N, C-alpha and C positions, 0 to 999 in steps of 0.2 A: 506139590510146587518145589520148584528149587530156587532158591535165591542167594546171589552174592552177599548178603550180608549178615553178618555175625550175627549171634545173641547178644553181645555187648552194643554192637553198634544197630540193632533192632529197642531194645531198649532205650539205646539215647535217644534215638529217635524218638521214642516216646515219652520219652520225657520233655524231648523240643514242642514237642504237637500241642502236652499238656499245660504246658506255661504259655505255647501261643495261646488255647481255649482262653485260658486267665485271661492274656491279655483283649482276644474280642470279646467275652464278654462285659469286661470292666467296659471296653469302648463304646459300647452297646448300652449300658449305661447312661456313659457317657453321653453319647449321642441322642439324647432327650427322644425319644420314639420314632428315632430315623430322621429326626426335623433336622440334624446340620451335617449335612453337601459329604464336608469333610470325613467326620466320625464315622461317617454312614459307609465309608466308602474304605475306611480305613477297616471298619469290622468286616466286609465281607470277604477283601485281602487276607484280612487274617485267619479267618475264621477256612478258607479255601488250603493256605496252608497250610492250619492242624489238622484239618479231614485229610490232606496230602499224606503230611506225615504219617499219621493213625496208619493209613491204608500200607504206606513201605513197610512198619513197626512188624503189622499185622500178614508180611510174607516170610516172618518167621513165626512171633508169638502167635498164640491160640486164640480167637477172638473172643471170646470171654472174659483171659486176663487184660488184654492190651484195651477194650472198650471200658473194664471196669478201671485200671487205673488212670485211664486219657480221663472220664467224668471225674473219677477220685482227686487227682489233683487241681484238676479245675474246680472243683467245689470247692477243697479246702481254700487257694489261693483266691476265687472268687468271691467266698466270706470273710477271708480276712483282708482282702484289701477294701469290699464294702466298708467293712468295717472301721478301718483307716482311712478311706478316703468320701464315705458316704455318710458318717456317721449309723452307720445300722449298729441293733442292738448288742452287745456283747452278752450275755447268758452264760450260766456254768453248762445248763442243759445242750447249751449250742455249742459249745468249748465239747461236752460229753461225747456228743454225737459226730464232733469232724475228728475228734480224737479214735472212736471207732474209727472212722474212714480212714484218716493216716495206716492207721494200726493193718488194717486192712488188704492198705494198696503196700505195706511191708510185708504182708504175708506173701501175697500174690507175687511180690520180688523172690522172694528169699526163702521161702517156702515151697514154691511150686516148683515140677519138676522141668518146667520152661527154664526155669532160668539157667537150668546149665546145658540146657537142649541147642 
């Protein structure tokens, strides 16, 4: 399948999709189980945008790489914001595991063949 996106553009789209994943996961938590209408609508719209941008990035990037990076960005960001906004636990094992996710994301970006494809 051909695409008009360059690999750099696909990575940029994937980064934005990941940041939107953080946004919708935090807004979902803030919606109190979808009981706050404005936050529920916001969550759904932002989640759709995140999925859409992920799909666009997958036109160029391999599905495994794109999905792993997308979920990794979301997991790391949601964890950091969960600690900052919702007083979730900040423990050494949690930091260690999140660090491994970050290392994996960076490895997929800079060591994978698709980073220059």
